N, C-alpha and C positions, 0 to 999 in steps of 0.2 A: 397855848403857852402854859408850859408846868409850874408846878410852885416850886417853892425853894427848897421842899425834899422830896417833890417828885422825881424820880429817873424814867425816860421815857424809852422805852426799845428804840434803838437805832440801828438798822438791817446794815451787813457789812457790806453794800452793794445797793444803790441806787440808780434810777435811769436820767435822774435830774441831779448832776454834782451841786449845784447851791443849792438844793432843797439839803444832799447829805450833809454837805456841811454846815448849815442851818442845824438840823436836826441832833448833831454830835457836839453844837455849840450850847445848846440845848440841855443838853445831856450834862455835857461838863460843868454849864454855870449851876445847875441843881448841885452837882457833888461840889464844888470850889468856892471858896467865898471872893469877895470879887477885891477886899484890897489885904485880904491877910489878920485883920484885927480880930477875926471870931474862930472860931474852931470850923473846919468842914462838915459838911451836914453827912457825909457818908464816905466808906471807906471809897480810895481809889485805887483799882484794881490795875496791876503792869501787866504789859507783857513779859510773859515768859518765855525766855528763848530757849530750845533744847541743851544748845551748846556756845561755848564764847565763841568759836566761830562763827559760829550763824549771825553775831552781834552785827549791826550796822557799824560805820568806820565811826569812829567816838570824833572826830573833829564833824561831824555834822551833828553833833547831837552833844555839845559841850554843857556842863552844869545841868548833866542829866541823869535821870536812875530809871534802871529794867532788872529784870529778874532774868537769871540762868539757873536751870533745874532746880530754882527753888531758894535761892541763893543774891540777895541785893547786891547789884553791880551800881557805879558808877562813874559818869565819865568828866574826867578834865578836860575835855578839849582835844587830849594827847592818847589818850587810852582807858580803857575801862579797868577798873578796879573790883574786886573783890570788897563788899564792906564787912 
């Protein structure tokens, strides 16, 4: 198991889906705090889409953020909006 500030590498694909989810969760746990009372231990990298047209449906990601060409976007569950 990774330490609090270690972020283990996770391959984009894995032959065992359960192990892949475990590895992703371990990496997230090393970055995000458990209850939000402390600062994150590392920056959170967001996916950067090439165009707004490539974004997934906002309804699938309410209260979420991502990047489009280096610009931060947020979803209210209805539409993606540049911040």
